[in-house]
C-alpha positions as CSV (number, residue, x, y, z in Angstrom):
1,M,-70.9,9.3,56.4
2,S,-72.7,11.8,58.6
3,V,-74.4,14.8,56.9
4,E,-71.4,17.0,57.8
5,A,-69.0,14.5,56.3
6,V,-71.0,14.4,53.1
7,R,-71.0,18.2,52.9
8,I,-67.2,18.3,53.4
9,A,-66.6,15.6,50.7
10,A,-69.0,17.3,48.3
11,A,-67.3,20.7,48.8
12,A,-63.9,19.2,48.1
13,I,-64.9,17.8,44.7
14,N,-63.0,19.5,41.9
15,L,-62.4,16.5,39.6
16,A,-63.1,15.6,36.0
17,E,-66.7,14.4,35.7
18,D,-65.6,10.8,35.1
19,R,-63.7,10.7,38.4
20,R,-66.3,12.3,40.7
21,P,-67.3,10.0,43.5
22,L,-70.7,8.9,44.5
23,I,-71.5,10.0,48.1
24,A,-74.1,8.9,50.6
25,A,-75.1,9.9,54.2
26,V,-76.0,6.8,56.2
27,G,-76.3,8.2,59.7
28,G,-74.2,5.7,61.7
29,D,-76.1,2.7,60.3
30,A,-73.9,-0.2,59.0
31,G,-76.7,-1.8,57.1
32,R,-77.4,1.3,55.2
33,A,-73.7,1.9,54.7
34,K,-73.4,-1.6,53.1
35,Q,-76.5,-1.1,50.9
36,A,-75.3,2.2,49.6
37,A,-71.8,0.8,49.0
38,L,-73.2,-2.1,47.1
39,E,-75.3,0.2,45.0
40,F,-72.1,2.2,44.2
41,A,-70.4,-1.0,43.3
42,D,-73.2,-1.9,40.8
43,A,-72.8,1.6,39.4
44,G,-69.2,0.8,38.5
45,V,-67.1,2.6,41.1
46,A,-63.4,1.7,41.3
47,G,-63.2,1.7,45.2
48,L,-65.1,2.3,48.4
49,V,-64.3,4.8,51.2
50,S,-65.6,5.0,54.7
51,F,-65.2,8.7,55.5
52,G,-66.3,10.5,58.7
53,I,-65.9,10.7,62.4
54,A,-65.0,8.0,65.0
55,G,-64.6,7.5,68.7
56,G,-61.1,7.1,70.0
57,L,-60.0,3.8,71.6
58,D,-56.2,4.4,71.7
59,P,-55.4,6.9,74.5
60,R,-52.7,8.4,72.2
61,L,-55.3,9.8,69.8
62,A,-56.5,13.4,70.3
63,A,-59.6,15.0,68.8
64,G,-59.0,15.7,65.2
65,D,-56.4,13.0,64.7
66,I,-57.0,10.8,61.6
67,V,-57.0,7.0,61.6
68,L,-56.2,5.6,58.2
69,A,-57.3,2.0,59.0
70,E,-55.1,-0.9,58.0
71,T,-58.0,-3.2,58.8
72,V,-61.7,-2.9,59.8
73,W,-62.9,-5.3,62.4
74,Q,-66.4,-6.7,61.9
75,P,-68.5,-7.3,65.1
76,D,-68.0,-11.0,64.6
77,G,-64.2,-10.6,64.8
78,T,-63.5,-10.8,61.1
79,A,-60.8,-8.4,59.9
80,V,-61.2,-6.8,56.5
81,P,-58.0,-5.2,55.2
82,T,-57.9,-1.9,53.4
83,H,-56.1,-1.3,50.1
84,A,-52.4,-1.0,51.0
85,V,-51.2,1.0,48.0
86,W,-54.2,3.4,48.1
87,R,-53.7,3.9,51.9
88,Q,-50.0,4.6,51.5
89,S,-50.7,7.2,48.8
90,V,-53.0,9.1,51.2
91,T,-50.6,8.6,54.1
92,E,-47.8,10.3,52.2
93,I,-49.9,13.3,51.5
94,F,-51.3,13.5,55.0
95,G,-47.8,13.4,56.4
96,R,-47.3,17.0,55.4
97,T,-50.6,18.4,56.7
98,L,-52.4,16.0,59.2
99,Q,-51.6,13.8,62.2
100,S,-52.6,10.4,61.0
101,F,-52.2,6.8,62.3
102,A,-52.2,3.5,60.4
103,E,-54.2,1.5,62.9
104,S,-57.3,-0.7,62.9
105,I,-60.9,0.4,63.3
106,A,-63.5,-1.6,65.2
107,G,-67.0,-1.7,63.7
108,M,-70.0,-1.7,66.1
109,D,-73.8,-1.6,65.6
110,S,-74.3,0.6,68.6
111,A,-72.3,3.5,70.0
112,A,-69.4,3.0,72.5
113,V,-70.7,5.7,74.9
114,T,-68.5,5.5,78.0
115,A,-64.8,5.6,78.6
116,A,-65.2,2.2,80.1
117,D,-66.9,0.9,77.0
118,K,-64.0,2.2,74.9
119,A,-61.4,0.7,77.1
120,K,-63.1,-2.7,77.0
121,L,-63.3,-2.6,73.2
122,R,-59.7,-1.6,72.9
123,T,-58.7,-4.6,75.0
124,L,-60.9,-7.0,72.9
125,T,-59.9,-5.8,69.5
126,G,-56.6,-3.7,69.8
127,A,-58.3,-1.2,67.5
128,A,-57.5,2.5,67.7
129,A,-61.0,3.8,66.9
130,V,-64.6,2.7,66.6
131,D,-67.5,3.8,64.4
132,M,-70.8,2.4,63.2
133,E,-70.4,2.6,59.5
134,S,-67.0,1.4,58.4
135,H,-67.8,-2.3,58.9
136,G,-70.8,-2.0,56.6
137,V,-68.6,-0.4,53.9
138,A,-65.9,-3.1,54.5
139,A,-68.5,-5.9,54.1
140,A,-69.6,-4.4,50.8
141,A,-66.0,-4.0,49.6
142,L,-65.3,-7.7,50.4
143,E,-68.5,-8.8,48.7
144,A,-67.9,-6.7,45.6
145,G,-64.2,-7.3,45.4
146,L,-63.3,-3.6,45.5
147,P,-60.5,-1.7,47.1
148,L,-61.4,-0.3,50.5
149,L,-60.2,2.8,52.3
150,A,-61.3,4.0,55.8
151,V,-60.6,7.5,56.8
152,R,-61.9,8.5,60.2
153,A,-61.3,11.6,62.4
154,I,-61.4,11.3,66.2
155,A,-64.4,13.2,67.6
156,D,-64.4,11.8,71.1
157,P,-61.1,10.7,72.6
158,A,-60.8,7.4,74.5
159,S,-60.8,9.1,77.9
160,R,-64.1,10.9,77.4
161,S,-67.7,9.5,77.7
162,V,-70.3,10.8,75.3
163,P,-73.2,12.6,77.0
164,R,-76.7,11.3,76.3
165,A,-77.6,14.8,75.1
166,A,-75.2,14.5,72.3
167,L,-76.6,11.1,71.2
168,A,-80.1,12.5,71.3
169,G,-79.0,15.2,68.9
170,I,-78.3,12.9,66.0
171,G,-81.1,11.7,63.8
172,P,-81.3,8.4,61.8
173,D,-79.9,10.1,58.7
174,G,-77.1,11.7,60.7
175,E,-78.9,15.1,60.7
176,R,-78.7,17.4,63.7
177,K,-81.7,17.6,66.1
178,P,-81.0,20.7,68.3
179,F,-84.4,20.6,70.0
180,A,-83.8,17.0,71.2
181,V,-80.4,18.2,72.7
182,L,-82.2,21.0,74.4
183,A,-84.9,18.7,75.8
184,R,-82.2,16.4,77.2
185,L,-80.3,19.3,78.8
186,L,-83.4,20.6,80.4
187,A,-83.9,17.2,82.0
188,N,-80.2,16.9,83.0
189,P,-78.4,20.3,83.0
190,A,-75.3,18.6,84.5
191,E,-74.5,17.3,81.0
192,L,-73.8,20.8,79.6
193,P,-70.0,20.9,80.3
194,A,-69.5,17.4,78.7
195,L,-71.7,18.5,75.7
196,I,-69.5,21.6,75.2
197,R,-66.4,19.4,75.1
198,V,-68.0,17.1,72.6
199,A,-68.9,20.0,70.4
200,R,-65.4,21.3,70.5
201,D,-63.9,17.9,69.8
202,S,-66.3,17.3,66.9
203,N,-65.4,20.6,65.4
204,A,-61.7,19.5,65.5
205,A,-62.6,16.3,63.8
206,L,-64.7,18.0,61.1
207,K,-61.8,20.5,60.4
208,S,-59.4,17.6,59.9
209,L,-61.9,15.9,57.5
210,S,-62.2,19.1,55.5
211,V,-58.4,19.0,55.0
212,A,-58.4,15.3,54.3
213,A,-61.2,15.2,51.8
214,P,-59.5,16.6,48.7
215,H,-56.5,14.4,49.2
216,V,-58.6,11.3,49.5
217,L,-60.6,12.2,46.4
218,R,-57.5,12.8,44.3
219,T,-55.9,9.4,45.2
220,M,-58.9,7.3,44.2
221,P,-58.0,4.3,42.1
222,D,-58.9,4.3,38.4
């Protein structure tokens, strides 16, 4: 999760102590995501969730739409399925409050920055969205034999490229670096309109995640 997604999930927790989830911010790093998920598995969790934002690959998806992945594609082409019953439970709840899609998510170790990158990845994988954490969590779920759920809100639709200033503003732990964004904008002021669009779309994604979080937490397997 990003730092924002962690805050959203933490704010949504209103569960009995023995059902409260373990939460980690991994900053778009699949290796750290896998390590954290395996540590959670060792601690005795009942399931693993990849929760946060994603880039859109399917042109139908708008900012704020939720992808409840049926499968998570690893970079080597391996498909890891999510837990069908758990996913269906969340889907039924989302149907009343959120626009959600049961599609696949592509995992990458680097960002799909341009619209052309996204179109190519869509052709190669057929996935609806891409992120840099879900495949790490999926690998851990496969290794630990635990149920997997991937809940990702679209923060940059398929038709939009991500400005370099936006990428500069995200630290290794997913924390925001506003001064890095400012420095990039000073070097290339033409990125400002695209950066404003990214901020608006990211806010839509985070709003959807804030609605989704309590439903996901309440449907966790025992």
